[in-house]
All heavy atoms as TSV, in Angstrom:
chain	resi	resn	atom	element	x	y	z
A	1	MET	N	N	11.421	17.907	-1.676
A	1	MET	CA	C	11.907	16.493	-1.613
A	1	MET	C	C	12.016	15.899	-3.033
A	1	MET	O	O	11.004	15.901	-3.714
A	1	MET	CB	C	11.015	15.722	-0.727
A	1	MET	CG	C	11.481	14.267	-0.476
A	1	MET	SD	S	10.384	13.227	0.378
A	1	MET	CE	C	10.492	13.932	1.983
A	2	SER	N	N	13.126	15.387	-3.374
A	2	SER	CA	C	13.241	14.739	-4.709
A	2	SER	C	C	12.607	13.414	-4.762
A	2	SER	O	O	12.368	12.750	-3.692
A	2	SER	CB	C	14.758	14.691	-5.082
A	2	SER	OG	O	15.418	13.816	-4.224
A	3	PHE	N	N	12.336	12.943	-5.950
A	3	PHE	CA	C	11.615	11.706	-6.118
A	3	PHE	C	C	12.493	10.479	-5.688
A	3	PHE	O	O	11.931	9.484	-5.269
A	3	PHE	CB	C	11.220	11.493	-7.557
A	3	PHE	CG	C	9.937	12.329	-7.988
A	3	PHE	CD1	C	10.016	13.470	-8.684
A	3	PHE	CD2	C	8.676	11.920	-7.521
A	3	PHE	CE1	C	8.914	14.181	-8.981
A	3	PHE	CE2	C	7.569	12.600	-7.786
A	3	PHE	CZ	C	7.673	13.759	-8.527
A	4	ASP	N	N	13.753	10.600	-5.825
A	4	ASP	CA	C	14.600	9.484	-5.472
A	4	ASP	C	C	14.683	9.204	-3.969
A	4	ASP	O	O	15.139	8.134	-3.547
A	4	ASP	CB	C	16.026	9.639	-6.121
A	4	ASP	CG	C	16.658	10.891	-5.652
A	4	ASP	OD1	O	15.921	11.834	-5.267
A	4	ASP	OD2	O	17.938	10.932	-5.706
A	5	ARG	N	N	14.246	10.139	-3.142
A	5	ARG	CA	C	14.328	10.004	-1.673
A	5	ARG	C	C	13.004	9.650	-1.096
A	5	ARG	O	O	12.986	9.359	0.130
A	5	ARG	CB	C	14.882	11.269	-1.040
A	5	ARG	CG	C	16.320	11.588	-1.512
A	5	ARG	CD	C	16.891	12.704	-0.788
A	5	ARG	NE	N	17.028	12.352	0.623
A	5	ARG	CZ	C	17.596	13.134	1.551
A	5	ARG	NH1	N	18.082	14.265	1.219
A	5	ARG	NH2	N	17.681	12.747	2.786
A	6	ARG	N	N	11.932	9.651	-1.830
A	6	ARG	CA	C	10.630	9.288	-1.318
A	6	ARG	C	C	10.494	7.744	-1.197
A	6	ARG	O	O	10.958	6.985	-1.954
A	6	ARG	CB	C	9.529	9.810	-2.233
A	6	ARG	CG	C	9.501	11.264	-2.279
A	6	ARG	CD	C	8.373	11.734	-3.152
A	6	ARG	NE	N	8.382	13.177	-3.314
A	6	ARG	CZ	C	7.461	13.857	-3.870
A	6	ARG	NH1	N	6.414	13.265	-4.380
A	6	ARG	NH2	N	7.456	15.136	-3.978
A	7	LYS	N	N	9.717	7.365	-0.124
A	7	LYS	CA	C	9.486	5.892	0.003
A	7	LYS	C	C	8.382	5.421	-0.926
A	7	LYS	O	O	7.425	6.179	-1.158
A	7	LYS	CB	C	9.008	5.688	1.452
A	7	LYS	CG	C	10.086	5.931	2.443
A	7	LYS	CD	C	9.577	5.734	3.856
A	7	LYS	CE	C	10.574	6.198	4.898
A	7	LYS	NZ	N	9.999	6.371	6.251
A	8	ILE	N	N	8.575	4.255	-1.531
A	8	ILE	CA	C	7.652	3.751	-2.473
A	8	ILE	C	C	7.211	2.375	-1.961
A	8	ILE	O	O	8.012	1.576	-1.565
A	8	ILE	CB	C	8.236	3.601	-3.898
A	8	ILE	CG1	C	8.618	5.000	-4.389
A	8	ILE	CG2	C	7.345	2.893	-4.809
A	8	ILE	CD1	C	9.418	4.965	-5.654
A	9	LYS	N	N	5.867	2.150	-1.912
A	9	LYS	CA	C	5.331	0.888	-1.554
A	9	LYS	C	C	4.389	0.331	-2.569
A	9	LYS	O	O	3.746	1.101	-3.299
A	9	LYS	CB	C	4.571	1.040	-0.241
A	9	LYS	CG	C	5.483	1.537	0.951
A	9	LYS	CD	C	4.748	1.494	2.237
A	9	LYS	CE	C	5.598	1.997	3.374
A	9	LYS	NZ	N	6.786	1.219	3.627
A	10	ILE	N	N	4.437	-0.939	-2.767
A	10	ILE	CA	C	3.504	-1.602	-3.732
A	10	ILE	C	C	2.496	-2.480	-3.053
A	10	ILE	O	O	2.843	-3.250	-2.106
A	10	ILE	CB	C	4.287	-2.480	-4.727
A	10	ILE	CG1	C	5.318	-1.657	-5.481
A	10	ILE	CG2	C	3.435	-3.214	-5.643
A	10	ILE	CD1	C	6.294	-2.381	-6.303
A	11	GLY	N	N	1.157	-2.243	-3.371
A	11	GLY	CA	C	0.146	-3.032	-2.683
A	11	GLY	C	C	-1.055	-3.229	-3.535
A	11	GLY	O	O	-1.036	-2.785	-4.731
A	12	ARG	N	N	-2.072	-3.798	-2.981
A	12	ARG	CA	C	-3.275	-4.195	-3.687
A	12	ARG	C	C	-4.484	-3.336	-3.147
A	12	ARG	O	O	-4.649	-3.209	-1.938
A	12	ARG	CB	C	-3.584	-5.661	-3.529
A	12	ARG	CG	C	-4.505	-6.198	-4.528
A	12	ARG	CD	C	-4.372	-7.702	-4.686
A	12	ARG	NE	N	-3.102	-8.095	-5.293
A	12	ARG	CZ	C	-2.799	-8.135	-6.573
A	12	ARG	NH1	N	-3.707	-7.735	-7.449
A	12	ARG	NH2	N	-1.665	-8.594	-6.964
A	13	VAL	N	N	-5.364	-2.865	-4.073
A	13	VAL	CA	C	-6.535	-2.077	-3.631
A	13	VAL	C	C	-7.529	-3.079	-2.988
A	13	VAL	O	O	-7.868	-4.013	-3.615
A	13	VAL	CB	C	-7.119	-1.353	-4.833
A	13	VAL	CG1	C	-8.370	-0.625	-4.460
A	13	VAL	CG2	C	-6.125	-0.364	-5.399
A	14	VAL	N	N	-7.997	-2.782	-1.778
A	14	VAL	CA	C	-8.919	-3.614	-1.156
A	14	VAL	C	C	-10.313	-2.898	-0.946
A	14	VAL	O	O	-11.256	-3.586	-0.664
A	14	VAL	CB	C	-8.428	-4.090	0.231
A	14	VAL	CG1	C	-7.238	-5.025	0.026
A	14	VAL	CG2	C	-8.042	-2.953	1.129
A	15	ALA	N	N	-10.398	-1.633	-1.130
A	15	ALA	CA	C	-11.675	-0.870	-1.042
A	15	ALA	C	C	-11.645	0.383	-1.897
A	15	ALA	O	O	-10.614	1.059	-1.917
A	15	ALA	CB	C	-11.930	-0.489	0.418
A	16	ASP	N	N	-12.752	0.660	-2.589
A	16	ASP	CA	C	-12.818	1.844	-3.436
A	16	ASP	C	C	-14.153	2.552	-3.307
A	16	ASP	O	O	-14.638	3.197	-4.170
A	16	ASP	CB	C	-12.526	1.469	-4.944
A	16	ASP	CG	C	-13.576	0.514	-5.436
A	16	ASP	OD1	O	-14.459	-0.014	-4.699
A	16	ASP	OD2	O	-13.521	0.298	-6.650
A	17	LYS	N	N	-14.777	2.475	-2.140
A	17	LYS	CA	C	-16.098	2.973	-1.945
A	17	LYS	C	C	-16.068	4.483	-1.668
A	17	LYS	O	O	-17.050	5.193	-1.908
A	17	LYS	CB	C	-16.798	2.363	-0.733
A	17	LYS	CG	C	-17.004	0.857	-0.932
A	17	LYS	CD	C	-18.033	0.624	-1.921
A	17	LYS	CE	C	-18.323	-0.903	-2.051
A	17	LYS	NZ	N	-19.177	-1.221	-3.130
A	18	MET	N	N	-14.930	5.072	-1.210
A	18	MET	CA	C	-14.840	6.468	-0.939
A	18	MET	C	C	-14.665	7.287	-2.238
A	18	MET	O	O	-14.144	6.670	-3.242
A	18	MET	CB	C	-13.769	6.745	0.038
A	18	MET	CG	C	-13.956	6.155	1.381
A	18	MET	SD	S	-12.602	6.346	2.518
A	18	MET	CE	C	-11.610	5.029	2.005
A	19	ASP	N	N	-14.988	8.558	-2.216
A	19	ASP	CA	C	-14.821	9.403	-3.395
A	19	ASP	C	C	-13.357	9.968	-3.387
A	19	ASP	O	O	-12.885	10.511	-2.446
A	19	ASP	CB	C	-15.803	10.571	-3.328
A	19	ASP	CG	C	-15.721	11.389	-4.601
A	19	ASP	OD1	O	-15.443	10.851	-5.687
A	19	ASP	OD2	O	-15.961	12.611	-4.474
A	20	LYS	N	N	-12.678	9.611	-4.483
A	20	LYS	CA	C	-11.272	10.027	-4.747
A	20	LYS	C	C	-10.286	9.476	-3.672
A	20	LYS	O	O	-9.152	10.027	-3.511
A	20	LYS	CB	C	-11.149	11.562	-4.690
A	20	LYS	CG	C	-11.914	12.212	-5.821
A	20	LYS	CD	C	-11.657	13.700	-5.880
A	20	LYS	CE	C	-12.514	14.323	-6.997
A	20	LYS	NZ	N	-12.314	15.712	-7.104
A	21	THR	N	N	-10.570	8.340	-3.083
A	21	THR	CA	C	-9.784	7.672	-2.124
A	21	THR	C	C	-9.877	6.214	-2.211
A	21	THR	O	O	-11.012	5.700	-2.398
A	21	THR	CB	C	-10.083	8.098	-0.669
A	21	THR	OG1	O	-10.035	9.535	-0.586
A	21	THR	CG2	C	-9.111	7.545	0.336
A	22	VAL	N	N	-8.799	5.435	-2.180
A	22	VAL	CA	C	-8.817	4.016	-2.129
A	22	VAL	C	C	-8.027	3.565	-0.937
A	22	VAL	O	O	-7.198	4.242	-0.433
A	22	VAL	CB	C	-8.296	3.359	-3.414
A	22	VAL	CG1	C	-9.170	3.658	-4.585
A	22	VAL	CG2	C	-6.881	3.812	-3.638
A	23	VAL	N	N	-8.320	2.307	-0.466
A	23	VAL	CA	C	-7.529	1.692	0.592
A	23	VAL	C	C	-6.618	0.659	-0.054
A	23	VAL	O	O	-7.065	-0.210	-0.738
A	23	VAL	CB	C	-8.522	1.076	1.594
A	23	VAL	CG1	C	-7.646	0.396	2.806
A	23	VAL	CG2	C	-9.445	2.059	2.222
A	24	VAL	N	N	-5.328	0.770	0.301
A	24	VAL	CA	C	-4.378	-0.155	-0.279
A	24	VAL	C	C	-3.699	-0.945	0.817
A	24	VAL	O	O	-3.292	-0.401	1.820
A	24	VAL	CB	C	-3.241	0.689	-1.029
A	24	VAL	CG1	C	-2.162	-0.239	-1.543
A	24	VAL	CG2	C	-3.878	1.486	-2.177
A	25	LEU	N	N	-3.661	-2.293	0.581
A	25	LEU	CA	C	-3.101	-3.174	1.581
A	25	LEU	C	C	-1.656	-3.570	1.057
A	25	LEU	O	O	-1.496	-4.091	-0.032
A	25	LEU	CB	C	-3.944	-4.471	1.674
A	25	LEU	CG	C	-3.454	-5.516	2.655
A	25	LEU	CD1	C	-3.692	-5.035	4.036
A	25	LEU	CD2	C	-4.140	-6.847	2.413
A	26	VAL	N	N	-0.674	-3.240	1.937
A	26	VAL	CA	C	0.730	-3.581	1.617
A	26	VAL	C	C	1.170	-4.715	2.531
A	26	VAL	O	O	1.035	-4.626	3.789
A	26	VAL	CB	C	1.603	-2.343	1.842
A	26	VAL	CG1	C	3.055	-2.686	1.623
A	26	VAL	CG2	C	1.163	-1.176	0.963
A	27	GLU	N	N	1.628	-5.766	1.955
A	27	GLU	CA	C	2.091	-6.930	2.737
A	27	GLU	C	C	3.613	-7.166	2.538
A	27	GLU	O	O	4.130	-6.834	1.474
A	27	GLU	CB	C	1.354	-8.216	2.291
A	27	GLU	CG	C	-0.099	-8.242	2.651
A	27	GLU	CD	C	-0.717	-9.645	2.334
A	27	GLU	OE1	O	-0.215	-10.314	1.440
A	27	GLU	OE2	O	-1.688	-9.936	2.998
A	28	TRP	N	N	4.247	-7.648	3.650
A	28	TRP	CA	C	5.683	-7.982	3.520
A	28	TRP	C	C	5.914	-9.167	4.507
A	28	TRP	O	O	5.053	-9.497	5.261
A	28	TRP	CB	C	6.527	-6.786	3.852
A	28	TRP	CG	C	6.463	-6.363	5.265
A	28	TRP	CD1	C	7.330	-6.693	6.278
A	28	TRP	CD2	C	5.527	-5.399	5.823
A	28	TRP	NE1	N	6.934	-6.095	7.400
A	28	TRP	CE2	C	5.814	-5.285	7.220
A	28	TRP	CE3	C	4.410	-4.751	5.330
A	28	TRP	CZ2	C	5.144	-4.505	8.064
A	28	TRP	CZ3	C	3.723	-3.905	6.162
A	28	TRP	CH2	C	4.085	-3.783	7.545
A	29	ARG	N	N	7.071	-9.800	4.311
A	29	ARG	CA	C	7.419	-10.956	5.128
A	29	ARG	C	C	8.663	-10.559	5.931
A	29	ARG	O	O	9.604	-9.978	5.521
A	29	ARG	CB	C	7.748	-12.132	4.305
A	29	ARG	CG	C	6.544	-12.690	3.504
A	29	ARG	CD	C	7.002	-13.583	2.317
A	29	ARG	NE	N	7.078	-14.959	2.652
A	29	ARG	CZ	C	6.138	-15.826	2.820
A	29	ARG	NH1	N	4.894	-15.390	2.780
A	29	ARG	NH2	N	6.270	-17.104	3.064
A	30	ARG	N	N	8.682	-11.056	7.226
A	30	ARG	CA	C	9.800	-10.886	8.059
A	30	ARG	C	C	9.851	-12.031	8.963
A	30	ARG	O	O	8.879	-12.617	9.295
A	30	ARG	CB	C	9.828	-9.580	8.760
A	30	ARG	CG	C	8.702	-9.366	9.693
A	30	ARG	CD	C	8.796	-8.045	10.382
A	30	ARG	NE	N	9.872	-8.102	11.327
A	30	ARG	CZ	C	9.920	-7.495	12.460
A	30	ARG	NH1	N	9.026	-6.675	12.721
A	30	ARG	NH2	N	10.957	-7.528	13.289
A	31	PRO	N	N	11.006	-12.462	9.483
A	31	PRO	CA	C	11.107	-13.656	10.331
A	31	PRO	C	C	10.542	-13.355	11.695
A	31	PRO	O	O	10.640	-12.246	12.221
A	31	PRO	CB	C	12.609	-13.950	10.358
A	31	PRO	CG	C	13.282	-12.744	9.936
A	31	PRO	CD	C	12.293	-12.015	9.008
A	32	HIS	N	N	9.927	-14.400	12.282
A	32	HIS	CA	C	9.423	-14.315	13.644
A	32	HIS	C	C	10.560	-14.119	14.563
A	32	HIS	O	O	11.626	-14.712	14.371
A	32	HIS	CB	C	8.628	-15.627	13.968
A	32	HIS	CG	C	7.913	-15.539	15.219
A	32	HIS	ND1	N	8.512	-15.861	16.470
A	32	HIS	CD2	C	6.627	-15.257	15.564
A	32	HIS	CE1	C	7.625	-15.710	17.490
A	32	HIS	NE2	N	6.477	-15.391	16.925
A	33	ARG	N	N	10.383	-13.291	15.625
A	33	ARG	CA	C	11.533	-12.951	16.402
A	33	ARG	C	C	12.034	-14.092	17.309
A	33	ARG	O	O	13.224	-14.061	17.685
A	33	ARG	CB	C	11.147	-11.784	17.275
A	33	ARG	CG	C	10.059	-12.067	18.262
A	33	ARG	CD	C	9.756	-10.808	19.108
A	33	ARG	NE	N	8.744	-11.124	20.105
A	33	ARG	CZ	C	7.441	-10.939	19.862
A	33	ARG	NH1	N	6.984	-10.480	18.655
A	33	ARG	NH2	N	6.560	-11.204	20.819
A	34	ILE	N	N	11.234	-15.098	17.512
A	34	ILE	CA	C	11.746	-16.298	18.279
A	34	ILE	C	C	11.912	-17.480	17.453
A	34	ILE	O	O	12.924	-18.115	17.428
A	34	ILE	CB	C	10.698	-16.582	19.425
A	34	ILE	CG1	C	10.611	-15.456	20.378
A	34	ILE	CG2	C	11.137	-17.888	20.165
A	34	ILE	CD1	C	9.550	-15.628	21.468
A	35	TYR	N	N	10.957	-17.764	16.557
A	35	TYR	CA	C	11.030	-19.072	15.870
A	35	TYR	C	C	11.615	-18.898	14.438
A	35	TYR	O	O	11.892	-19.923	13.766
A	35	TYR	CB	C	9.586	-19.589	15.676
A	35	TYR	CG	C	8.941	-19.827	17.026
A	35	TYR	CD1	C	7.797	-19.099	17.415
A	35	TYR	CD2	C	9.456	-20.705	17.939
A	35	TYR	CE1	C	7.207	-19.299	18.586
A	35	TYR	CE2	C	8.869	-20.956	19.179
A	35	TYR	CZ	C	7.721	-20.167	19.460
A	35	TYR	OH	O	7.134	-20.364	20.749
A	36	LYS	N	N	11.905	-17.689	13.971
A	36	LYS	CA	C	12.613	-17.450	12.741
A	36	LYS	C	C	11.801	-17.810	11.526
A	36	LYS	O	O	12.372	-17.816	10.426
A	36	LYS	CB	C	13.990	-17.974	12.748
A	36	LYS	CG	C	14.825	-17.699	13.887
A	36	LYS	CD	C	14.978	-16.216	14.141
A	36	LYS	CE	C	15.893	-15.967	15.337
A	36	LYS	NZ	N	15.716	-14.755	15.977
A	37	LYS	N	N	10.615	-18.292	11.647
A	37	LYS	CA	C	9.782	-18.591	10.468
A	37	LYS	C	C	9.275	-17.392	9.838
A	37	LYS	O	O	8.842	-16.447	10.542
A	37	LYS	CB	C	8.626	-19.539	10.895
A	37	LYS	CG	C	7.721	-19.906	9.699
A	37	LYS	CD	C	6.568	-20.768	10.242
A	37	LYS	CE	C	5.597	-21.070	9.120
A	37	LYS	NZ	N	4.465	-21.819	9.468
A	38	PRO	N	N	9.265	-17.251	8.493
A	38	PRO	CA	C	8.694	-16.023	7.909
A	38	PRO	C	C	7.218	-15.835	8.163
A	38	PRO	O	O	6.484	-16.766	8.018
A	38	PRO	CB	C	8.979	-16.281	6.379
A	38	PRO	CG	C	10.007	-17.293	6.319
A	38	PRO	CD	C	9.900	-18.167	7.524
A	39	VAL	N	N	6.883	-14.636	8.556
A	39	VAL	CA	C	5.525	-14.280	8.932
A	39	VAL	C	C	5.068	-13.143	8.117
A	39	VAL	O	O	5.865	-12.138	7.928
A	39	VAL	CB	C	5.456	-13.906	10.478
A	39	VAL	CG1	C	4.052	-13.568	10.855
A	39	VAL	CG2	C	5.971	-14.993	11.326
A	40	ARG	N	N	3.863	-13.223	7.539
A	40	ARG	CA	C	3.333	-12.103	6.722
A	40	ARG	C	C	2.831	-10.944	7.682
A	40	ARG	O	O	2.071	-11.223	8.580
A	40	ARG	CB	C	2.233	-12.576	5.843
A	40	ARG	CG	C	2.738	-13.245	4.626
A	40	ARG	CD	C	1.634	-13.374	3.673
A	40	ARG	NE	N	0.475	-14.076	4.200
A	40	ARG	CZ	C	-0.596	-14.406	3.537
A	40	ARG	NH1	N	-0.627	-14.249	2.187
A	40	ARG	NH2	N	-1.603	-15.029	4.072
A	41	GLN	N	N	3.177	-9.731	7.327
A	41	GLN	CA	C	2.637	-8.635	8.034
A	41	GLN	C	C	2.010	-7.691	7.005
A	41	GLN	O	O	2.455	-7.700	5.798
A	41	GLN	CB	C	3.666	-7.880	8.840
A	41	GLN	CG	C	4.179	-8.693	9.951
A	41	GLN	CD	C	5.107	-7.899	10.909
A	41	GLN	OE1	O	5.809	-7.023	10.388
A	41	GLN	NE2	N	5.115	-8.158	12.197
A	42	SER	N	N	1.115	-6.852	7.443
A	42	SER	CA	C	0.424	-5.991	6.466
A	42	SER	C	C	0.074	-4.655	7.087
A	42	SER	O	O	-0.066	-4.533	8.330
A	42	SER	CB	C	-0.815	-6.645	5.894
A	42	SER	OG	O	-1.725	-6.890	6.994
A	43	SER	N	N	-0.087	-3.645	6.232
A	43	SER	CA	C	-0.548	-2.336	6.658
A	43	SER	C	C	-1.548	-1.860	5.606
A	43	SER	O	O	-1.412	-2.130	4.396
A	43	SER	CB	C	0.556	-1.305	6.722
A	43	SER	OG	O	1.457	-1.647	7.797
A	44	LYS	N	N	-2.550	-1.049	6.064
A	44	LYS	CA	C	-3.511	-0.440	5.173
A	44	LYS	C	C	-3.262	1.050	5.095
A	44	LYS	O	O	-2.974	1.667	6.105
A	44	LYS	CB	C	-4.944	-0.712	5.665
A	44	LYS	CG	C	-5.423	-2.131	5.419
A	44	LYS	CD	C	-6.894	-2.209	5.882
A	44	LYS	CE	C	-7.356	-3.643	5.704
A	44	LYS	NZ	N	-8.799	-3.710	6.156
A	45	PHE	N	N	-3.210	1.570	3.890
A	45	PHE	CA	C	-3.026	2.974	3.604
A	45	PHE	C	C	-4.192	3.520	2.888
A	45	PHE	O	O	-4.745	2.901	1.975
A	45	PHE	CB	C	-1.753	3.173	2.832
A	45	PHE	CG	C	-0.514	2.804	3.532
A	45	PHE	CD1	C	0.046	1.528	3.244
A	45	PHE	CD2	C	0.067	3.637	4.467
A	45	PHE	CE1	C	1.213	1.186	3.876
A	45	PHE	CE2	C	1.288	3.235	5.082
A	45	PHE	CZ	C	1.812	2.014	4.786
A	46	ARG	N	N	-4.671	4.757	3.308
A	46	ARG	CA	C	-5.648	5.486	2.492
A	46	ARG	C	C	-4.907	6.281	1.489
A	46	ARG	O	O	-4.094	7.050	1.838
A	46	ARG	CB	C	-6.474	6.378	3.371
A	46	ARG	CG	C	-7.613	5.707	3.977
A	46	ARG	CD	C	-7.300	4.900	5.119
A	46	ARG	NE	N	-8.439	4.194	5.792
A	46	ARG	CZ	C	-8.313	3.215	6.638
A	46	ARG	NH1	N	-7.089	2.842	6.953
A	46	ARG	NH2	N	-9.332	2.679	7.132
A	47	VAL	N	N	-5.254	6.121	0.213
A	47	VAL	CA	C	-4.419	6.739	-0.863
A	47	VAL	C	C	-5.298	7.553	-1.709
A	47	VAL	O	O	-6.484	7.194	-2.066
A	47	VAL	CB	C	-3.801	5.574	-1.691
A	47	VAL	CG1	C	-2.978	6.139	-2.900
A	47	VAL	CG2	C	-2.917	4.679	-0.893
A	48	HIS	N	N	-4.760	8.714	-2.157
A	48	HIS	CA	C	-5.555	9.645	-2.920
A	48	HIS	C	C	-5.564	9.148	-4.433
A	48	HIS	O	O	-4.621	8.669	-4.967
A	48	HIS	CB	C	-4.866	11.081	-2.962
A	48	HIS	CG	C	-5.629	12.006	-3.785
A	48	HIS	ND1	N	-6.857	12.516	-3.458
A	48	HIS	CD2	C	-5.353	12.709	-4.881
A	48	HIS	CE1	C	-7.281	13.440	-4.296
A	48	HIS	NE2	N	-6.356	13.589	-5.189
A	49	ASP	N	N	-6.786	9.119	-5.002
A	49	ASP	CA	C	-7.072	8.658	-6.354
A	49	ASP	C	C	-7.931	9.686	-7.020
A	49	ASP	O	O	-9.201	9.641	-7.040
A	49	ASP	CB	C	-7.697	7.330	-6.348
A	49	ASP	CG	C	-7.928	6.767	-7.737
A	49	ASP	OD1	O	-7.353	7.252	-8.658
A	49	ASP	OD2	O	-8.752	5.838	-7.842
A	50	ALA	N	N	-7.327	10.735	-7.622
A	50	ALA	CA	C	-8.017	11.924	-8.147
A	50	ALA	C	C	-9.088	11.558	-9.183
A	50	ALA	O	O	-10.177	12.195	-9.132
A	50	ALA	CB	C	-7.060	12.917	-8.717
A	51	GLN	N	N	-8.812	10.610	-10.131
A	51	GLN	CA	C	-9.790	10.341	-11.165
A	51	GLN	C	C	-10.712	9.140	-10.889
A	51	GLN	O	O	-11.433	8.657	-11.734
A	51	GLN	CB	C	-9.080	10.111	-12.476
A	51	GLN	CG	C	-8.581	11.362	-13.201
A	51	GLN	CD	C	-7.206	11.784	-12.605
A	51	GLN	OE1	O	-6.459	10.993	-12.158
A	51	GLN	NE2	N	-6.940	13.037	-12.671
A	52	ASN	N	N	-10.576	8.515	-9.656
A	52	ASN	CA	C	-11.345	7.342	-9.362
A	52	ASN	C	C	-11.108	6.221	-10.336
A	52	ASN	O	O	-12.057	5.549	-10.803
A	52	ASN	CB	C	-12.871	7.663	-9.251
A	52	ASN	CG	C	-13.172	8.433	-7.962
A	52	ASN	OD1	O	-12.529	8.239	-6.980
A	52	ASN	ND2	N	-14.159	9.262	-8.094
A	53	GLU	N	N	-9.818	5.975	-10.731
A	53	GLU	CA	C	-9.478	4.981	-11.696
A	53	GLU	C	C	-9.335	3.567	-11.081
A	53	GLU	O	O	-9.683	2.662	-11.798
A	53	GLU	CB	C	-8.180	5.367	-12.398
A	53	GLU	CG	C	-8.209	6.639	-13.158
A	53	GLU	CD	C	-6.847	7.053	-13.652
A	53	GLU	OE1	O	-5.791	6.667	-12.978
A	53	GLU	OE2	O	-6.745	7.782	-14.632
A	54	SER	N	N	-8.890	3.465	-9.931
A	54	SER	CA	C	-8.518	2.181	-9.307
A	54	SER	C	C	-9.844	1.525	-8.828
A	54	SER	O	O	-10.767	2.058	-8.403
A	54	SER	CB	C	-7.635	2.406	-8.106
A	54	SER	OG	O	-6.454	3.002	-8.496
A	55	VAL	N	N	-9.747	0.153	-9.072
A	55	VAL	CA	C	-10.807	-0.697	-8.584
A	55	VAL	C	C	-10.232	-1.829	-7.682
A	55	VAL	O	O	-9.065	-2.012	-7.687
A	55	VAL	CB	C	-11.667	-1.343	-9.799
A	55	VAL	CG1	C	-12.340	-0.268	-10.603
A	55	VAL	CG2	C	-10.690	-2.191	-10.682
A	56	VAL	N	N	-11.105	-2.509	-6.980
A	56	VAL	CA	C	-10.634	-3.540	-6.048
A	56	VAL	C	C	-9.903	-4.613	-6.813
A	56	VAL	O	O	-10.338	-5.035	-7.884
A	56	VAL	CB	C	-11.905	-4.209	-5.311
A	56	VAL	CG1	C	-11.451	-5.351	-4.459
A	56	VAL	CG2	C	-12.521	-3.147	-4.443
A	57	GLY	N	N	-8.711	-4.957	-6.341
A	57	GLY	CA	C	-7.861	-5.995	-6.960
A	57	GLY	C	C	-6.723	-5.394	-7.685
A	57	GLY	O	O	-5.813	-6.184	-8.104
A	58	ASP	N	N	-6.683	-4.156	-8.003
A	58	ASP	CA	C	-5.594	-3.539	-8.756
A	58	ASP	C	C	-4.308	-3.525	-7.983
A	58	ASP	O	O	-4.320	-3.289	-6.745
A	58	ASP	CB	C	-5.927	-2.147	-9.221
A	58	ASP	CG	C	-6.902	-1.967	-10.359
A	58	ASP	OD1	O	-7.196	-3.104	-10.927
A	58	ASP	OD2	O	-7.315	-0.874	-10.688
A	59	LEU	N	N	-3.169	-3.680	-8.625
A	59	LEU	CA	C	-1.907	-3.534	-8.026
A	59	LEU	C	C	-1.387	-2.136	-8.267
A	59	LEU	O	O	-1.332	-1.696	-9.417
A	59	LEU	CB	C	-0.917	-4.580	-8.619
A	59	LEU	CG	C	0.436	-4.849	-7.896
A	59	LEU	CD1	C	0.045	-5.446	-6.527
A	59	LEU	CD2	C	1.294	-5.762	-8.673
A	60	VAL	N	N	-1.141	-1.412	-7.169
A	60	VAL	CA	C	-0.740	0.010	-7.350
A	60	VAL	C	C	0.584	0.293	-6.577
A	60	VAL	O	O	0.962	-0.450	-5.715
A	60	VAL	CB	C	-1.833	0.932	-6.752
A	60	VAL	CG1	C	-3.123	0.897	-7.583
A	60	VAL	CG2	C	-2.133	0.613	-5.327
A	61	ARG	N	N	1.204	1.337	-7.051
A	61	ARG	CA	C	2.454	1.830	-6.414
A	61	ARG	C	C	2.089	3.143	-5.699
A	61	ARG	O	O	1.543	4.020	-6.270
A	61	ARG	CB	C	3.486	2.047	-7.459
A	61	ARG	CG	C	4.860	2.416	-6.900
A	61	ARG	CD	C	5.841	2.500	-7.981
A	61	ARG	NE	N	5.488	3.417	-8.974
A	61	ARG	CZ	C	6.234	3.971	-9.922
A	61	ARG	NH1	N	7.485	3.713	-9.887
A	61	ARG	NH2	N	5.772	4.813	-10.743
A	62	VAL	N	N	2.475	3.182	-4.434
A	62	VAL	CA	C	2.193	4.406	-3.601
A	62	VAL	C	C	3.472	5.049	-3.280
A	62	VAL	O	O	4.475	4.428	-2.879
A	62	VAL	CB	C	1.508	3.967	-2.275
A	62	VAL	CG1	C	1.232	5.098	-1.396
A	62	VAL	CG2	C	0.244	3.156	-2.561
A	63	ILE	N	N	3.508	6.419	-3.491
A	63	ILE	CA	C	4.720	7.190	-3.188
A	63	ILE	C	C	4.380	8.267	-2.152
A	63	ILE	O	O	3.198	8.808	-2.173
A	63	ILE	CB	C	5.219	7.820	-4.500
A	63	ILE	CG1	C	6.522	8.503	-4.198
A	63	ILE	CG2	C	4.243	8.748	-5.078
A	63	ILE	CD1	C	7.278	8.926	-5.478
A	64	GLU	N	N	5.241	8.420	-1.178
A	64	GLU	CA	C	4.904	9.317	-0.127
A	64	GLU	C	C	5.022	10.785	-0.575
A	64	GLU	O	O	5.722	11.160	-1.490
A	64	GLU	CB	C	5.869	9.119	1.065
A	64	GLU	CG	C	7.209	9.713	0.914
A	64	GLU	CD	C	8.048	9.599	2.222
A	64	GLU	OE1	O	7.442	9.424	3.298
A	64	GLU	OE2	O	9.301	9.626	2.122
A	65	SER	N	N	4.238	11.691	0.070
A	65	SER	CA	C	4.256	13.109	-0.274
A	65	SER	C	C	3.986	13.890	1.032
A	65	SER	O	O	3.743	13.324	2.075
A	65	SER	CB	C	3.128	13.435	-1.325
A	65	SER	OG	O	1.925	13.095	-0.808
A	66	ARG	N	N	4.029	15.221	0.906
A	66	ARG	CA	C	3.796	16.025	2.037
A	66	ARG	C	C	2.355	16.047	2.479
A	66	ARG	O	O	1.471	15.885	1.667
A	66	ARG	CB	C	4.242	17.470	1.770
A	66	ARG	CG	C	5.717	17.566	1.601
A	66	ARG	CD	C	6.130	19.002	1.179
A	66	ARG	NE	N	5.793	19.938	2.236
A	66	ARG	CZ	C	6.109	21.243	2.162
A	66	ARG	NH1	N	6.681	21.635	1.074
A	66	ARG	NH2	N	5.806	22.011	3.101
């Protein structure tokens, strides 16, 4: 899979207690299906961090892989 076809998400590190893994919170806005007001939605991803560089509060870019 080439790099230009992979999905990329940007999020904030919310947990770094695990070894070589961090938890990243990705938020986005979309309109409510009835009231059309923008509503924030979020997902948490467990992300590999080989050198344990990331700390809580860092803004990171996550790219999908196999």
